C-alpha positions in Angstrom: -11.1 34.5 14.4 -8.8 31.8 15.4 -6.4 30.9 12.7 -4.2 28.7 14.8 -4.0 24.9 14.2 -5.1 24.3 17.8 -8.9 23.5 16.9 -7.5 21.0 14.2 -5.1 19.3 16.8 -8.3 18.8 19.0 -10.4 17.4 16.0 -7.5 15.0 15.1 -7.5 13.7 19.0 -11.3 13.2 18.5 -10.6 11.2 15.3 -8.1 9.0 16.8 -10.9 7.7 19.1 -12.7 6.4 15.9 -10.0 5.6 13.4 -7.5 3.9 16.0 -3.8 3.9 15.3 -3.7 6.0 12.0 -2.7 9.4 13.4 -0.4 10.0 10.4 -3.0 9.1 7.8 -5.3 11.4 9.5 -3.1 14.2 9.6 -2.5 13.8 5.9 -6.0 13.7 5.0 -6.8 16.9 7.1 -3.5 18.5 5.1 -5.1 17.4 2.0 -8.4 19.3 2.6 -6.5 22.4 3.9 -4.5 22.4 0.8 -7.8 22.5 -1.3 -7.1 19.1 -2.9 -8.8 15.9 -2.9 -7.9 12.5 -1.6 -7.9 8.9 -2.7 -7.6 6.0 -0.4 -6.6 2.7 -1.9 -7.1 -0.4 0.4 -8.9 -3.7 0.8 -12.5 -3.3 2.2 -12.9 -3.1 5.9 -10.0 -1.1 6.9 -11.8 2.1 7.9 -11.9 4.2 4.5 -15.7 5.1 4.8 -15.2 5.7 8.7 -12.4 8.1 8.1 -14.6 10.1 5.7 -17.6 10.2 7.7 -15.8 11.0 10.9 -13.8 14.1 9.2 -17.1 15.5 8.0 -18.4 15.3 11.5 -15.5 17.1 13.3 -15.6 19.8 10.5 -19.1 20.3 10.3 -19.3 19.6 6.6 -22.4 18.5 4.5 -21.7 14.9 3.6 -22.7 12.8 0.9 -21.6 9.3 -0.2 -22.0 7.6 -3.8 -21.6 4.0 -4.1 -19.9 3.6 -7.3 -21.1 0.6 -9.4 -20.7 -0.7 -13.1 -24.2 0.9 -13.8 -23.8 4.3 -12.4 -24.4 7.1 -14.6 -23.0 10.8 -14.6 -26.4 12.0 -13.9 -26.4 10.1 -10.7 -23.6 12.3 -9.6 -24.3 15.9 -10.7 -28.1 15.6 -10.8 -30.8 16.0 -13.3 -33.7 18.4 -14.6 -37.1 17.0 -14.1 -40.2 18.6 -15.7 -42.4 20.3 -13.2 -46.2 20.2 -14.5 -47.4 22.5 -11.9 -44.7 25.2 -12.8 -44.5 24.2 -16.4 -40.8 24.1 -16.7 -37.9 21.8 -15.8 -36.4 22.1 -12.3 -32.8 20.8 -11.7 -32.5 18.3 -8.7 -29.0 18.6 -7.6 -27.0 15.2 -7.2 -24.6 14.4 -4.2 -21.9 16.0 -5.9 -23.4 19.2 -4.2 -22.2 18.5 -0.8 -18.8 20.0 0.8 -17.5 16.5 1.5 -18.2 13.8 -1.1 -17.1 10.3 -0.3 -16.7 8.6 -3.9 -17.0 4.9 -2.5 -15.0 2.1 -4.5 -14.7 4.7 -7.4 -12.8 2.1 -9.8 -16.0 -0.1 -9.9 -17.6 2.4 -12.3 -17.0 3.0 -16.1 -14.4 5.7 -17.1 -17.4 7.9 -18.4 -18.9 7.9 -15.0 -15.5 8.6 -13.3 -14.9 11.4 -15.5 -18.1 13.1 -14.3 -16.1 14.1 -11.3 -13.0 15.7 -13.3 -14.8 19.2 -13.7 -16.2 19.2 -10.1 -12.8 18.3 -8.6 -10.7 20.8 -10.9 -13.0 23.7 -10.8 -15.4 23.6 -8.0 -18.2 23.7 -10.3 -20.4 21.4 -12.9 -22.0 22.0 -16.3 -25.4 20.5 -16.5 -27.4 21.0 -19.5 -25.5 23.9 -20.8 -25.6 25.9 -17.3 -22.7 26.0 -14.9 -23.6 25.5 -11.3 -21.0 26.5 -8.6 -20.2 23.7 -5.8 -20.4 24.7 -2.3 -17.2 25.8 -0.5 -15.2 24.0 0.9 -15.5 21.3 -1.6 -13.6 18.0 -0.9 -13.7 14.7 -2.5 -12.7 11.4 -0.8 -12.6 8.6 -3.2 -11.8 5.1 -2.1 -10.8 2.3 -4.5 -10.2 -1.3 -4.0 -6.8 -2.8 -5.5 -6.9 -3.3 -9.3 -6.4 -6.8 -8.8 -9.8 -7.4 -7.3 -12.5 -8.6 -9.7 -14.8 -5.9 -11.4 -12.4 -2.9 -11.3 -11.8 -0.4 -14.1 -8.4 1.5 -13.5 -8.6 5.0 -12.9 -7.0 6.8 -16.0 -3.9 9.0 -15.4 -6.0 12.3 -16.0 -8.3 11.1 -13.0 -5.3 10.0 -10.8 -3.8 13.6 -11.1 -6.9 15.1 -10.0 -5.9 13.8 -6.5 -3.7 15.8 -4.6 -2.7 12.7 -2.3 -3.3 9.0 -2.1 -3.1 7.2 1.1 -3.2 3.5 2.2 -4.6 2.7 5.5 -3.5 -0.8 6.0 -4.4 -3.1 8.8 -4.0 -1.7 12.3 -1.1 -2.6 14.5 -2.0 -5.3 17.0 -2.5 -2.7 19.9 -4.8 -0.8 18.0 -6.7 -3.7 16.9 -7.1 -4.9 20.4 -8.6 -1.5 21.4 -10.8 -1.9 18.5 -12.1 -5.1 19.5 -12.4 -4.3 23.2 -13.9 -1.0 22.7 -17.5 0.4 21.6 -18.5 -0.1 18.0 -16.8 2.8 15.9 -20.2 3.8 14.5 -21.4 4.5 18.0 -18.4 6.7 18.7 -18.7 8.1 15.2 -22.1 9.7 16.1 -20.8 11.4 19.4 -18.0 13.3 17.7 -18.4 17.0 18.1 -17.7 19.8 15.6 -14.7 21.7 16.3 -14.3 24.2 13.3 -17.1 26.6 11.9 -17.4 26.6 8.2 -16.0 30.3 7.7 -13.2 29.2 10.1 -12.2 26.3 7.8 -12.2 28.4 4.6 -10.2 31.0 6.5 -7.7 28.1 7.6 -7.2 27.3 4.0 -6.5 30.9 3.0 -4.1 31.0 5.9 -2.3 27.8 4.5 -1.9 29.7 1.0 0.2 32.3 2.8 2.7 29.9 4.5 6.0 31.0 3.5 8.3 29.2 1.0 12.1 30.3 0.5 13.8 30.0 -2.8 16.1 27.4 -1.6 13.1 25.3 -0.7 11.3 25.8 -4.1 14.8 24.7 -5.6 14.7 21.6 -3.7 11.2 20.8 -4.7 12.2 21.5 -8.3 15.2 19.0 -7.9 13.0 16.3 -6.5 10.3 16.8 -9.4 13.2 16.9 -12.2 14.7 13.8 -10.7 11.1 11.7 -11.2 11.3 12.9 -14.8 14.8 11.3 -15.3 14.1 7.9 -13.8 14.9 5.3 -16.3 12.1 2.7 -15.2 9.2 5.6 -15.1 7.2 6.2 -18.2 6.9 9.8 -17.2 7.7 12.0 -14.0 5.8 14.4 -11.9 3.9 17.4 -14.0 4.0 20.9 -13.1 0.6 20.4 -11.6 2.2 17.7 -9.4 4.9 20.0 -8.4 2.4 22.7 -7.1 0.4 19.9 -5.4 3.5 18.8 -3.4 4.3 22.5 -2.6 0.6 23.2 -1.4 0.7 19.8 0.6 3.8 20.7 2.2 2.6 24.0 3.1 -0.5 22.4 4.9 1.7 20.0 6.7 4.0 23.0 7.9 0.7 24.6 9.1 -0.6 21.7 11.2 2.9 21.7 12.7 2.6 25.3 13.7 5.2 26.6 11.6 4.7 29.8 9.5 7.3 28.5 6.7 7.9 25.2 4.9 10.9 23.4 5.8 12.4 20.3 3.8 11.0 17.7 6.4 7.5 19.1 5.4 8.2 18.3 1.7 9.5 14.8 2.7 6.5 14.1 4.9 4.0 14.4 2.1 6.3 13.5 -0.7 5.2 9.7 -1.0 1.3 10.7 -0.7 1.6 13.4 -3.4 4.2 11.8 -5.9 3.7 8.0 -5.9 0.4 7.8 -7.8 1.8 10.1 -10.3 4.7 7.8 -11.3 4.1 5.1 -13.8 6.8 2.5 -13.2 7.7 0.1 -16.1 9.9 -2.5 -14.0 7.1 -3.6 -11.7 8.4 -1.7 -8.7 5.7 -0.2 -6.6 5.5 3.4 -7.1 5.9 4.2 -3.4 9.3 2.5 -3.4 10.3 4.7 -6.5 9.1 7.8 -4.6 11.3 6.8 -1.6 14.2 6.3 -3.9 13.9 9.9 -5.2 13.9 11.1 -1.8 17.1 9.1 -0.8 18.8 10.5 -4.3 18.3 14.1 -4.0 20.2 16.3 -1.5 18.4 19.0 0.6 21.0 21.5 -0.3 
């Protein structure tokens, strides 16, 4: 079995034909999946969040489902429900959309906290408990959640416990002028999306995730990660810093980034590449400074050696 990143490079090249001018974000999304994490994309509507999720599912051959989060969405709409079958004389479980390999939770912050929390066990444990029975989810299991800026009408802020379940948070932003010209001059992205081929088999993707787990990390690199995390806890303008779970996420994200770069071990540049997406949404700033800027300050303040 081919466990090199070459098929993934071909997948990224194909994704670049649909989501234009966002190669770094595409690589980060793929790294998040390889690291067995979940991804939160925050941006205004119409910037390609849904297209990215659908394209990623196609090039990786993953079973895909989408949930449109609304204020009246119930937890049962996510995990499923048991319905009485008269012919069999018993209740039969009808699985919800969470039983797919790639789940797009669209506009997650438009639902109530109770419904948002229905995803917690699924994201953390790869299983759900329904009516007293634990049911495993398919593997790989990857949640891509999108959320609108909290300033928009009808949004419920994600609680800290929910935010911490996402390994990375990304912002797509508007395309640069050249990419937008190509977008306007080319075919409809939805048409290009339907023509994307599959580049990785399911068992190969699972093996690639296991390969990422074995990417080497030296003691000095671990010490660097620890210094970064400790510095976030000492910031005077942050309510709290990165938790041990966040530190593990940072290290795992760096492993995935190193693997995509063709390296067998993590270097400081890998940690720096994923630091903002992994750490920023875990920082709660008190002075009104964007968390991304606070994360950048941490990188600048901590020496590699």
